[in-house]
N, C-alpha and C positions, 0 to 999 in steps of 0.2 A: 610831663617831660622826663623827670627823673626816672619814672617807672619804665618809660620807653627805653631809656638808655640802659637800665639794668637788665631788661629783657634781651636787648641786643647783645649786651655783654655776655649774658648767660648762654645764648645760642652760639656765640663765637667760642666760648670756653668749651662747650660740648663738642664743637667741630675740631677744636685744637687737641683735645685729649683723645678723640676718636671713640668716645664711650657711646654705646647704643642705648638710647632711653626709650625704645619702642619703635615701631615702624614709622618712618618719616612720611610726610605728606606725598601721596602718589606711589609710595613703596609699600609692598605687602610682605608679611612674614610668610615664607614659603615652607609648607609642611608636607612631610611624608607620614602616612598613617599605616601602621602594620598591625593587623589583627586577623586571626583565622576565622573569626565569625563574620560572615558577609553582611548580615544585618547591622551588626555593630559598627563595622568598618564604614559602610555606606551612609549610615545614619550619622556618624561622626563627620564624615566628609561634607555631607549636606549642611549640617549645623555650622560647622566651622567656616564653610564657604559663604555663609550669609554675613560673616563679619567683615566689615569694611577694610580692615587692615590685615586680613589673613587670606591665604590661597593654598589649597591643597593641590600639590603638583603630582602626586602619585599615591597609589595604594598597594600594599603588599599583603598576601595571604599567608605567609610563613616566614620564618627567620632567614632562610637562604635568599628568598626573594627581596626581603627587606634590605639586606646588605647590597645585593645587586642593584636595586633601584636607587639606593642611596648613592652609590658610585656614579650612576647615570645622571641623576638630577641634582645632587649636592643641595638638599634642602637646608633652610636655616635651622629647622627643628624636625626631629623625627619623634612621632608619638607611637610608642611601641607597647604592645601587649606583653605580659610577663611570661605567659605560658603559650607557646606556639609550636607546631610541628616544625621539623627540619631546622631547628635552632631556636632556643628560648631567648627571652628578652635579654638576659645577662650575657649570653653568647653573642647576640646582636650588638650589644654595647661594646663589648671587647673587640669585635672585629671591625666595627666602624671606627673606633677610637685608634685602632692600629693604623688605619688609613689617615686619620686626621685627629690628633689629640684634642682639638678645640671643638669637635663635634658636640651639638647640644641635643641631648636625648631625654625625653620624659617618658617614664614608665607609667602606664595606665592599666590597672588590674583589679581583680576582685580579691586578691590575696594580700593580707597585711600582717603576715608573721614577721617576728623580729629578724629572723635569718634572711628572709627574702628581701626585705627593705635594705638590710645591711649589705647583702651581696650586690644588689643593684647599684647602691650608692658607691660601694667599693669599686665597681667595675667602671664608674664614671658617669652614671645617670645624674642629670641636673635637676630632675624633678621626680616625684613619685606621688601619683594620685590614684584614689580608688575610683572605679567606674560609676559608683553611685553619687560621687561628689556633684554639687550644683554646677550647672553650666558656667555660671560666672566665675567659679573658682577655676575651672579649667581654662577659660579665656585669660583670666588674670595670670595663671601660672605660665601660660604660653608667652605672654607679653614680658613677664618678669625674667623668664629663662632666656628669651631673646635679648633682653637688656643686660644679660651677664649674671643674673642672680641664680641661686639655688633654691627651689621651692619644695618644701615638705611640710604638710599639715602638721600643726602642733601635736596631735594625738600620735601620728606616725613618727615624728621627731622624738617623742618620749620613748617609744619602742626601740628606735635606733640607738638612742643614748644608753638605754638599758643593755642592749646587745653589745655595744662597744665597751662598756665598762665591765662586762663578764668575762670570764676566761673561755677562750675558744676551745672546742673539742677538736681533737686531731682527726685525720681522715680515717684512721684505723678504729678510733672510738666510735665514730659514726657508723662504720661497717658493723661493729658489735651491736649498736643500738638497732640497726635495721633488722639484724637477725634475731635480736631480742624480741622485737615487735612481731616477728613471725612465730613466736612461741618456742624458739630453739632453746635447749638446755645449754648450760655452760660447756659440757662435753661436746655437744653437736656444734656449737659456735666455734670451738677450737678446731674441730675436724674441718669445718667449712673454710676457716681462715688459715689452716695449716699452723696452728700455734698450740701450746700446751693449755690445759684446763687452768693452770696456775696463772698463766699469762691473761687468760680471759678474765679471771677474778680481779687481777690487778687493774685491767682496763675498766671493769665495772666499778671498782672503788673510785677511780679517777672521774668516771662519768657521774657517779652519785654526788661527789663532792662539787664538781663544776656546775651541775644543775640544781644543786642544793635540795636533793631528794634523798629519801631513806629506803626506797624499795624499787624493785624492777618495774612495777606498775606505774609508780609515780614518774620514774625516769622516762618511760614510753610516752606518758601523757605530757609531760614537760617538753620532751623533744619534738612532739607532734605540734604543740602549741607554738613553739618557736620556729617551726618550719624545717627542722633538721631531718625529719623523716616524714613520710606521708602514709597515713593509715588508709 
């Protein structure tokens, strides 16, 4: 009898606070899937659709379509690929959250660099998963994000913490790094960016310090590993 009263009190408490603890009986978590690979997208839709508490309401093949379909169907959660044509995952997050700051978006990707995780979470993603994660981890993340939580696997969380604790490179320093990765000399970098060779050297000293490296080769490798540049 006491257990029954406690259960009833718990349900009343959840209703009073308005907290979502998962899809209620008869109600399904409505999802939008955005991925430019049709086999991945349709496979996810079929797999998620077999869950009793989930329903895929639409699918998008690129970033622009993802935002348009989100406006149209207003899903509970958008499951978005990080790299897509016509608007990447971070752009999709920003545009959707401009429409609704409470929108819940989970990034699902094959990329796990420090910078990409950081940019996605900074933009407002509520979850970040790798595509090779077990299905149960995906389902669990969807349910937790629906309930108001943020879900990042521990290994990715450690990368995020490392990125947040480090000093960020400026936009100009990243421009220098990109040209450095193309094999440009200091003089050529200065010409491309319309700055003096001395200014380029100043940028390089700052880059080496922030990335904790001693050479141009190490700087390129560290920047690529963090996702600051793509080789």
